[in-house]
C-alpha positions as CSV (number, residue, x, y, z in Angstrom):
1,X,-14.5,9.9,-21.7
2,X,-18.2,10.0,-21.5
3,X,-17.8,8.4,-18.0
4,X,-15.7,11.2,-17.2
5,X,-17.3,14.2,-18.6
6,X,-20.8,12.5,-17.5
7,X,-19.6,12.7,-14.0
8,X,-17.8,16.6,-14.8
9,X,-21.5,17.9,-15.7
10,X,-23.3,16.1,-12.8
11,X,-20.3,17.1,-10.5
12,X,-20.0,20.8,-11.5
13,X,-23.6,21.0,-11.2
14,X,-23.8,19.9,-7.5
15,X,-21.0,21.7,-6.3
16,X,-22.0,24.7,-7.9
17,X,-25.0,24.4,-5.8
18,X,-23.8,23.4,-2.6
19,X,-20.7,26.0,-2.8
20,X,-23.9,28.3,-2.9
21,X,-25.3,27.2,0.2
22,X,-22.1,26.6,2.1
23,X,-19.9,28.9,3.6
24,X,-15.8,28.5,2.7
25,X,-15.4,28.1,6.5
26,X,-17.4,24.4,6.1
27,X,-14.7,24.0,3.1
28,X,-11.9,24.8,5.1
29,X,-12.6,22.3,7.6
30,X,-13.1,19.5,5.2
31,X,-9.9,20.6,4.1
32,X,-7.9,20.2,7.1
33,X,-8.2,16.5,7.2
34,X,-7.9,16.0,3.6
35,X,-4.1,15.0,3.9
36,X,-5.3,12.0,6.5
37,X,-8.1,10.4,4.4
38,X,-6.1,10.4,1.0
39,X,-3.3,8.8,3.2
40,X,-5.4,6.1,4.0
41,X,-7.1,5.5,0.9
42,X,-3.8,5.3,-0.7
43,X,-2.2,3.0,2.2
44,X,-5.2,0.7,1.7
45,X,-5.0,-0.1,-1.8
46,X,-1.1,-0.3,-1.4
47,X,-0.6,-0.6,-5.4
48,X,-2.4,-3.7,-5.8
49,X,-5.2,-2.3,-8.2
50,X,-2.4,-1.3,-10.4
51,X,-0.5,-4.5,-10.1
52,X,-3.8,-6.7,-10.7
53,X,-4.3,-4.8,-14.3
54,X,-0.7,-4.8,-14.7
55,X,-0.1,-8.3,-14.6
56,X,-1.3,-10.1,-17.8
57,X,-2.5,-13.5,-15.7
58,X,-4.3,-13.0,-12.6
59,X,-6.3,-15.8,-10.8
60,X,-8.3,-16.0,-8.0
61,X,-5.4,-16.6,-5.7
62,X,-4.3,-13.0,-7.1
63,X,-7.7,-11.3,-6.5
64,X,-8.7,-12.5,-3.0
65,X,-5.3,-11.9,-1.8
66,X,-6.0,-8.6,-3.0
67,X,-9.0,-8.1,-1.6
68,X,-8.2,-9.5,1.9
69,X,-5.2,-7.6,2.4
70,X,-6.7,-4.2,1.2
71,X,-9.6,-4.9,3.8
72,X,-7.4,-5.4,6.7
73,X,-5.5,-2.5,5.8
74,X,-8.6,-0.3,5.5
75,X,-9.9,-1.9,9.0
76,X,-6.2,-0.7,10.3
77,X,-6.1,2.5,9.6
78,X,-9.5,3.5,10.2
79,X,-9.1,2.4,13.7
80,X,-5.4,4.8,13.9
81,X,-7.4,7.3,12.0
82,X,-10.2,6.6,15.0
83,X,-8.1,7.2,17.9
84,X,-5.3,9.8,16.3
85,X,-8.5,12.1,15.7
86,X,-7.9,14.0,19.0
87,X,-4.3,14.9,18.5
88,X,-5.4,16.1,14.9
89,X,-8.2,18.3,16.4
90,X,-5.8,19.8,18.9
91,X,-3.3,20.6,16.3
92,X,-6.0,22.8,14.4
93,X,-7.6,23.9,17.3
94,X,-11.0,22.5,16.1
95,X,-12.8,20.2,18.7
96,X,-15.3,19.7,15.4
97,X,-12.6,17.6,13.4
98,X,-12.6,14.8,16.1
99,X,-16.3,13.6,15.1
100,X,-15.8,15.0,11.3
101,X,-12.7,12.6,11.1
102,X,-14.0,9.7,12.6
103,X,-17.2,9.5,10.1
104,X,-15.1,10.4,7.2
105,X,-12.8,7.6,7.6
106,X,-15.5,5.2,6.8
107,X,-15.2,6.1,3.6
108,X,-11.7,4.2,3.6
109,X,-13.7,0.8,4.6
110,X,-16.3,1.0,2.1
111,X,-14.0,1.8,-1.0
112,X,-11.5,-1.5,0.0
113,X,-14.5,-3.6,-0.4
114,X,-14.7,-2.8,-4.0
115,X,-11.2,-2.0,-5.1
116,X,-10.8,-5.5,-6.8
117,X,-13.8,-5.2,-8.7
118,X,-12.6,-1.7,-10.4
119,X,-9.6,-3.6,-11.3
120,X,-11.4,-6.3,-12.8
121,X,-13.6,-4.2,-15.0
122,X,-10.9,-1.9,-15.9
123,X,-8.1,-4.9,-17.0
124,X,-11.3,-6.3,-19.2
125,X,-11.7,-1.9,-20.4
126,X,-15.5,-2.6,-19.7
127,X,-15.6,1.2,-18.7
128,X,-19.7,1.2,-19.9
129,X,-20.2,-0.5,-16.4
130,X,-17.8,1.5,-14.9
131,X,-19.6,4.7,-16.8
132,X,-23.3,4.2,-15.2
133,X,-22.0,3.3,-11.7
134,X,-20.0,6.6,-11.3
135,X,-23.0,8.5,-12.7
136,X,-25.4,7.0,-10.2
137,X,-23.0,7.3,-7.3
138,X,-22.6,11.3,-8.4
139,X,-26.2,11.6,-8.4
140,X,-26.8,10.0,-5.0
141,X,-23.6,11.9,-3.4
142,X,-24.9,15.0,-5.0
143,X,-28.2,14.6,-3.9
144,X,-27.2,14.1,-0.5
145,X,-24.8,17.0,-0.1
146,X,-27.3,19.1,-1.5
147,X,-30.2,18.3,0.5
148,X,-28.5,17.9,4.0
149,X,-26.8,21.7,2.9
150,X,-29.8,23.1,2.3
151,X,-31.3,21.7,5.4
152,X,-28.6,23.2,7.5
153,X,-25.9,20.8,8.5
154,X,-22.9,22.5,7.1
155,X,-20.3,21.1,7.0
156,X,-21.5,17.5,7.3
157,X,-23.2,17.9,4.0
158,X,-19.8,17.3,2.5
159,X,-18.8,14.3,4.8
160,X,-21.8,12.1,4.0
161,X,-21.8,13.4,0.3
162,X,-18.9,11.4,0.3
163,X,-20.2,8.4,2.2
164,X,-23.5,8.1,-0.1
165,X,-21.2,8.3,-3.1
166,X,-18.8,5.4,-2.1
167,X,-21.8,3.5,-0.7
168,X,-23.8,3.6,-4.0
169,X,-20.5,2.7,-6.0
170,X,-19.7,-0.2,-3.6
171,X,-23.0,-1.8,-4.6
172,X,-23.0,-1.4,-8.2
173,X,-19.6,-2.8,-8.1
174,X,-20.6,-5.7,-6.2
175,X,-23.9,-5.9,-8.5
176,X,-22.2,-5.8,-11.9
177,X,-18.9,-6.8,-11.7
178,X,-19.4,-10.4,-11.5
179,X,-16.8,-11.3,-9.1
180,X,-16.8,-12.2,-5.2
181,X,-13.8,-12.7,-3.0
182,X,-13.0,-16.3,-2.0
183,X,-11.6,-17.4,1.4
184,X,-7.9,-17.3,0.0
185,X,-5.0,-15.4,0.7
186,X,-1.8,-17.0,-1.6
187,X,2.0,-15.5,0.0
188,X,3.5,-15.9,-3.4
189,X,0.8,-14.0,-4.8
190,X,1.1,-11.4,-2.4
191,X,4.8,-10.8,-2.9
192,X,4.0,-10.6,-6.8
193,X,1.5,-8.0,-6.3
194,X,3.5,-6.1,-3.8
195,X,6.6,-6.3,-6.1
196,X,5.1,-3.9,-8.5
197,X,2.7,-2.6,-6.1
198,X,5.2,-1.1,-4.1
199,X,6.1,1.3,-6.6
200,X,3.0,2.4,-7.2
201,X,2.1,2.9,-3.3
202,X,5.2,4.9,-3.0
203,X,4.4,7.2,-5.6
204,X,1.2,7.8,-4.6
205,X,1.9,7.8,-0.8
206,X,4.6,11.1,-1.6
207,X,1.8,12.5,-4.6
208,X,-0.7,12.5,-1.3
209,X,2.1,13.6,1.3
210,X,3.5,16.8,-1.4
211,X,0.4,17.6,-2.9
212,X,-1.8,17.5,0.3
213,X,0.1,18.7,2.5
214,X,-0.7,22.3,1.3
215,X,-3.8,21.8,3.2
216,X,-3.2,21.5,6.6
217,X,-0.1,24.4,6.0
218,X,-3.2,26.6,4.9
219,X,-5.2,25.5,7.7
220,X,-2.3,26.6,10.3
221,X,-1.0,29.3,9.1
222,X,-4.0,31.3,7.6
223,X,-7.6,31.6,8.7
224,X,-10.2,28.6,8.2
225,X,-12.2,30.7,5.4
226,X,-8.9,31.3,3.6
227,X,-8.7,27.6,3.5
228,X,-11.9,26.9,2.4
229,X,-11.1,29.1,-1.2
230,X,-8.2,27.2,-1.5
231,X,-10.6,23.9,-0.9
232,X,-13.1,25.1,-3.4
233,X,-10.7,25.9,-6.1
234,X,-8.8,23.0,-5.5
235,X,-12.3,21.0,-5.6
236,X,-13.0,22.6,-9.1
237,X,-9.3,22.0,-10.3
238,X,-9.9,18.2,-9.4
239,X,-13.2,18.2,-10.9
240,X,-11.8,19.5,-14.6
241,X,-8.1,18.4,-14.6
242,X,-7.8,15.6,-12.3
243,X,-10.5,14.1,-13.7
244,X,-9.2,14.5,-17.2
245,X,-6.2,12.6,-16.4
246,X,-7.6,10.2,-14.2
247,X,-9.6,8.8,-17.5
248,X,-6.9,9.0,-19.7
249,X,-4.9,7.1,-17.3
250,X,-7.4,4.3,-17.1
251,X,-7.5,3.7,-20.3
252,X,-4.1,4.3,-21.4
253,X,-2.3,2.0,-19.0
254,X,-3.8,-1.3,-20.0
255,X,-4.6,-0.5,-23.7
256,X,-0.6,0.4,-24.1
257,X,0.2,-2.5,-21.4
258,X,-1.5,-4.6,-24.2
259,X,0.4,-3.4,-27.2
260,X,4.0,-3.1,-25.4
261,X,5.8,-5.6,-27.3
262,X,4.7,-4.1,-30.9
263,X,7.3,-1.1,-30.8
264,X,5.8,0.3,-34.2
265,X,2.0,0.2,-33.3
266,X,2.8,1.4,-29.7
267,X,4.7,4.8,-30.9
268,X,2.4,5.3,-33.4
269,X,-0.5,5.5,-30.7
270,X,1.5,7.2,-28.6
271,X,2.1,10.4,-30.5
272,X,-1.6,10.1,-31.8
273,X,-2.9,10.3,-28.1
274,X,-0.4,12.6,-27.0
275,X,-1.6,15.3,-29.6
276,X,-4.8,14.6,-29.1
277,X,-4.8,15.0,-25.5
278,X,-2.7,18.0,-26.0
279,X,-5.3,19.8,-27.9
280,X,-8.2,18.9,-25.7
281,X,-6.1,20.4,-22.4
282,X,-4.6,23.5,-24.1
283,X,-8.3,24.6,-25.3
284,X,-9.8,23.5,-22.1
285,X,-7.8,24.8,-19.9
286,X,-7.5,28.0,-21.5
287,X,-11.3,28.2,-21.9
288,X,-11.0,27.5,-17.7
289,X,-8.7,30.6,-17.2
290,X,-10.1,33.2,-18.9
291,X,-13.6,32.4,-17.7
292,X,-13.4,31.2,-14.3
293,X,-14.4,35.1,-12.7
294,X,-17.4,35.9,-14.2
295,X,-18.1,32.0,-13.7
296,X,-17.8,32.5,-9.9
297,X,-19.4,35.8,-9.9
298,X,-22.4,34.6,-11.2
299,X,-22.5,31.0,-10.4
300,X,-21.1,30.7,-6.7
301,X,-21.9,34.0,-5.5
302,X,-19.4,36.9,-5.3
303,X,-18.8,35.5,-1.5
304,X,-16.8,33.1,-3.3
305,X,-14.4,35.6,-5.9
306,X,-11.4,35.5,-3.5
307,X,-11.2,32.0,-4.5
308,X,-10.5,33.3,-8.1
309,X,-6.8,33.4,-8.2
310,X,-6.0,30.2,-6.7
311,X,-8.5,28.6,-9.4
312,X,-6.6,30.6,-12.2
313,X,-3.1,29.1,-11.2
314,X,-4.6,25.6,-10.4
315,X,-6.0,25.2,-14.1
316,X,-2.5,26.6,-15.6
317,X,-1.3,23.4,-14.3
318,X,-4.0,21.7,-16.7
319,X,-1.8,22.5,-19.5
320,X,1.0,20.2,-17.9
321,X,-0.5,17.7,-15.5
322,X,-2.5,15.4,-17.7
323,X,0.3,15.2,-20.3
324,X,2.8,14.5,-17.1
325,X,0.8,11.7,-16.2
326,X,0.0,10.5,-19.5
327,X,3.9,9.9,-20.2
328,X,4.0,8.3,-16.5
329,X,1.5,5.8,-17.1
330,X,3.2,5.0,-20.8
331,X,6.8,4.7,-18.9
332,X,4.5,2.3,-16.6
333,X,3.0,0.2,-19.2
334,X,6.1,-0.3,-21.0
335,X,7.6,-1.7,-18.2
336,X,10.2,1.4,-17.2
337,X,8.3,1.9,-13.9
338,X,11.7,2.7,-12.2
339,X,12.4,5.3,-14.3
340,X,8.4,7.2,-13.7
341,X,9.2,6.5,-10.5
342,X,12.5,8.3,-10.2
343,X,11.3,11.4,-12.4
344,X,8.0,11.5,-10.0
345,X,10.3,11.5,-6.7
346,X,12.2,14.6,-8.1
347,X,8.7,16.1,-9.0
348,X,8.0,15.6,-5.2
349,X,11.4,17.0,-3.9
350,X,10.5,20.1,-5.8
351,X,7.3,20.6,-4.6
352,X,9.2,20.1,-1.0
353,X,11.8,22.7,-1.8
354,X,8.8,25.1,-2.9
355,X,6.8,24.5,0.4
356,X,9.9,25.4,2.3
357,X,10.5,28.7,0.5
358,X,7.3,30.1,-0.7
359,X,4.4,29.7,1.9
360,X,6.0,33.0,3.5
361,X,4.7,34.6,0.0
362,X,1.2,33.1,0.5
363,X,-1.0,30.7,-1.1
364,X,-0.7,31.9,-4.5
365,X,3.0,31.3,-4.4
366,X,2.6,27.4,-2.9
367,X,0.3,26.8,-6.0
368,X,2.7,28.1,-8.6
369,X,5.6,26.2,-7.0
370,X,3.3,23.0,-7.4
371,X,2.7,24.0,-11.5
372,X,6.1,24.5,-11.7
373,X,6.8,21.0,-10.5
374,X,4.4,19.5,-12.7
375,X,6.0,21.3,-15.9
376,X,9.5,20.0,-15.1
377,X,8.3,16.8,-14.7
378,X,6.3,16.9,-17.8
379,X,9.7,17.5,-19.4
380,X,11.6,15.1,-18.3
381,X,8.9,12.3,-18.7
382,X,8.9,13.3,-21.8
383,X,13.1,12.8,-22.9
384,X,12.5,9.2,-21.0
385,X,9.8,8.4,-23.0
386,X,11.3,9.3,-26.2
387,X,14.8,8.0,-25.3
388,X,13.3,4.3,-24.7
389,X,10.7,4.1,-27.3
390,X,12.7,6.0,-30.0
391,X,10.0,8.5,-30.6
392,X,11.1,11.7,-31.9
393,X,11.0,15.0,-30.6
394,X,9.5,16.9,-33.2
395,X,6.6,14.8,-33.3
396,X,5.2,16.3,-30.2
397,X,6.6,19.1,-29.5
398,X,6.0,20.9,-32.9
399,X,2.3,20.7,-32.1
400,X,2.3,21.5,-28.4
401,X,4.5,24.9,-29.2
402,X,2.0,25.9,-31.8
403,X,-0.2,25.0,-29.4
404,X,1.4,27.7,-27.0
405,X,1.7,30.1,-29.0
406,X,-2.3,29.9,-30.1
407,X,-3.1,30.0,-26.1
408,X,-1.3,33.1,-26.0
409,X,-3.0,35.4,-28.4
410,X,-6.5,33.8,-27.2
411,X,-5.3,35.0,-23.5
412,X,-4.2,38.3,-25.0
413,X,-7.7,38.8,-27.1
414,X,-9.3,38.3,-23.6
415,X,-7.3,40.3,-21.6
416,X,-7.2,43.2,-24.0
417,X,-10.4,43.4,-26.1
418,X,-13.3,41.0,-24.1
419,X,-12.1,42.3,-20.4
420,X,-11.9,46.2,-21.2
421,X,-15.1,46.4,-23.2
422,X,-17.9,43.9,-22.6
423,X,-19.1,44.8,-18.9
424,X,-21.7,42.3,-17.9
425,X,-20.3,38.9,-16.4
426,X,-22.6,37.1,-18.2
427,X,-21.8,38.8,-21.6
428,X,-18.1,37.9,-20.6
429,X,-18.9,34.5,-19.8
430,X,-20.7,33.9,-23.5
431,X,-18.2,35.6,-25.5
432,X,-15.4,33.5,-23.8
433,X,-16.7,30.0,-23.8
434,X,-17.9,30.4,-27.3
435,X,-16.1,32.8,-29.1
436,X,-12.6,32.1,-28.0
437,X,-13.0,28.3,-28.8
438,X,-13.8,28.9,-32.2
439,X,-11.0,31.4,-32.8
440,X,-8.9,28.6,-31.1
441,X,-9.5,26.1,-33.4
442,X,-9.6,28.4,-36.6
443,X,-6.0,29.2,-35.7
444,X,-5.6,25.4,-35.2
445,X,-6.4,24.5,-38.6
446,X,-4.2,27.8,-39.7
447,X,-1.4,26.4,-38.4
448,X,-1.8,23.1,-40.4
449,X,-2.3,20.8,-37.2
450,X,-3.9,17.4,-38.1
451,X,-5.0,16.5,-34.7
452,X,-8.5,17.9,-35.3
453,X,-8.8,15.4,-38.2
454,X,-7.5,12.8,-36.0
455,X,-10.3,13.3,-33.4
456,X,-12.8,13.3,-36.3
457,X,-11.5,10.2,-37.4
458,X,-11.4,8.5,-34.0
459,X,-15.1,9.5,-34.0
460,X,-15.9,8.1,-37.1
461,X,-14.0,4.7,-36.5
462,X,-16.1,4.4,-33.4
463,X,-19.4,5.4,-35.1
464,X,-18.7,2.5,-37.8
465,X,-17.9,0.0,-35.1
466,X,-20.8,0.7,-33.4
467,X,-22.9,0.2,-36.6
468,X,-21.5,-2.9,-37.0
469,X,-22.4,-4.2,-33.8
């Protein structure tokens, strides 16, 4: 969490500064290639990273096989994108995209060279090293992007911002992980890793296709600036919502894989973790939604105000997405990957239906369809986890219901009191980010929820262990 929130703050600061300098059109151009770069990244990994973490006893053949396969796939994907750049640019009628794609796709090769090292450190739960590498990478990438934006490089500031971070991440992992690839490749290791990784790959590919397909659709049907507003709204959603989910799953998957055979311990920790995550995400998402308009007006300047409605709908997904991802990783860690995959495919089907029927109603309708699919997936994963692990619904659903009521009261207070009687944007932002959270936590305490005490106990356990060390 230190890694994630440290990255939050740094990414957040640089994103604000860069957005103030660049135009919506610059973000729109990058948005047009998001799906192609994301598909390349997913195909490159082929699910091997998760397979290495899940496998209890990995050897040098497993690690080197995964490394060389990932690198070979990355090179192949790069050449496919290199020679497809002209067709993609013609589709969007933006010739500049040819060079943008060919340069941005280099990041796929850079990431392939360190994916195994990430798996090794994650499996060891050595998040200390990953934290410092991530923070360093964000500083380097953010500084590169900001300097180039100020110098007038426009969209290229966003391209090289990503590449600079990839390069630092690669160097940091090779220096600190202690592992280097050997000239080994085992067909049996490949089959073993791919048998598990293929499910992760299929889920990842469909996730990219059905969630990133909004970018080319919006880029083709709407103006570049509209795609820019959507892209920047999505960028803040990625920083706050997706980043939290990634932080949780990085810990949850290896931790619960390790105790999958201890049913009592597994279930106890599941309930405790789910309720802590619920409290954090309901509070955080609520603050993001009610504070987005004054924040954008002050920090990003009024030119970005059209992005606010998109941000607010995206942030609604923050109530559900991290919990859904948490449940999916619980299913994977307990060996129920097929169930998780079926639920995820159902979610993608709903997204597809939403795209087909909702695009004509505008960008907000498309985002709302994505949020609805996540809510339904959360419900199905909750049923699956409860049924397969014998967890009572009331242990997690009752706290969630209380949090929903408390969040509703906070929304009403924000809309009917703060928005109507407090005028300056800075005053609204201060009140919404201070008084509302206090009121939320007070109501949580009145509702008799034990989650704040669990968070406090967890923090004290951590402090006591550090003192012993």
